[in-house]
N, C-alpha and C positions, 0 to 999 in steps of 0.2 A: 478345318481350316480349308481357304480357296483361294488359290494363287490368281492374282489378276495382272498379269502382264509383269512389268519389274517389281511392281507394288505389290506386296502382299497384304491380304484384305482379310481381316478373321471376322467367321459369324459364329457365335453360339445358337445353338437351337436348346430353349429350356424345353423339356417333356415333362407333362405331368408326372407325379411320384408314382400312382397307379400303373403308369405304363412302364417306367422305369421297373418296378416290381416284375413286372411281367417278362419283361426283357432278359432280366436278370435271370428267372426262373429259366427260361426258355436256352439260355448261352449256357446255363450249366448243363442243361440235359446235352445241348449239342456237342460240348468241349467231351461230355462221356463218350459219346459214339467215335465222333472225330478224333480225338486228343491231339489237340493242334499243340504246335510251339507258341507261345506267346512272350512277349515282354512287358514288363511293368515298372513303375516308379513310385516312390513313397517319399513324401516330403517330411522332414523333422523342422519345424520351422521354430525358432528362437527368439524371444525379445531381450533387450542388453538387461532387462530386471533379473533374467533367469527363468521366467517362464517359458511353456512351450505351449504348441497348439495340439489340441486332440479334436477329433471329429467323429461324428456319427453318421453314417450314413443312412439314406430313406430307403434305400433297397437291401436286400439280402439279408444280413443279421444286423437288425435296427439298434438292438442294445449293445452290442460292443463298439467301444471307442478303440480309434485305430489313427492313422496318420492320412492326410488327403495324398491324391495321387492318381493314377490310370495306367491304363495301356498307351505303347507307341510301337513306333515300326522304326528299329534300327537304321535303316536304310533312308530314311526322312528325317530323323532329328536324333540329338544324342539325348543320352538320359538325363543332363543338365537342361537341355533346351524342352524335353517334355514335362519335366517337374516343373520349371517355369509356365509353361503352357496349363500345366491342371492347375496349379496354384491360381492362376489368372482368372481362368473358367468355373474352380470352384468356389473362390474367395475373395476374386478383385482385387486380389495384390499381385503388383508389378515387381518381380525381383529379376533383375539379369540372370542370364544363367551361368556367366561365370561367379556368381556369387554362390553357387551351389558347389558344396565337397560330397566327395561320395563316401560314405559312412562304410557300406557293405553291399555285395551282389550274393544273393542266395538263389539255387536253384530248387525248385518244388514240384512236385505230382500232386498236389493237391488239387481238387473239383477235376479229378482226370484229363488234366492238361499238362503240358512241360510247359513248367513257368519260369524265368528269369526275372526277379525283381532287384531293381537298384534301389537300396536304400540312401537317401541325400540329405545333408541338411544345410541350412541357410538362416541368415539371419533375415526377419521379416522388417521390412520400412514402417511399418504401423501396426498399431493393434487393433486398428477398424477393419473389419471384414465384410463382405456382401456375401451371403449363401446362396450358391446356386441350388436349384430344386433337388439336385441328388444327395445334398446332404440335410440331415434332420435338426442337427445342432453342433455348435463347435464351441471350445471353452479355451482361454489360456488359462494355465494353470502350473504350480510349483511342482507337484508331485503326482503320481497316480493316485495316492491315497484321499485327494480330495474328489476322485470320482466314487468314494464310500465302495460296495462291494461289487460295481459293474464289472462286467467283463472287458479283458484289455486285449488288443490283438496281440499275437506273435511279432510282428515288425514293429509295433510301438515298443514291445517289451524289447526287443533285438537294438531298437534305436537309443533307447536309454540306458541298456549296460554300455554300449559301444560310446557313449556319452558321459559316462561316468554319472548319471542320475538315477533316483527312483522313483 
């Protein structure tokens, strides 16, 4: 995000998928060496009819279904603001940060870093989405059984358990 004067302008940079894959590979190697502290958000989006959104990323583990989200800097934005930004960037959905509710906060040392991931939930304003290049696929589903035997992320499993879904 680039701030210009009193007005904030947001610019999105779409990187090709091969570049995203290479950056993700290099980032994981760097984390193992440096062991940084990072902060991230995952957004569990729901529709009034009970369906929820799952995504597959175009980099990293491309077979695993999970939740949209990404990193943020606590001094610059709250988890709700980060979730709203990530949902806008990845899916083209505009959700006010006050519409997000925290489900859980998890600490992990996976991938060689100290990571705090906040899982938030919100009702989506529409089922219509626009995928960014970092996402390979997105689906609105009523249950993970609709994904057949595809692997599911632990953050998605956690969100389902916290909301009483399967």
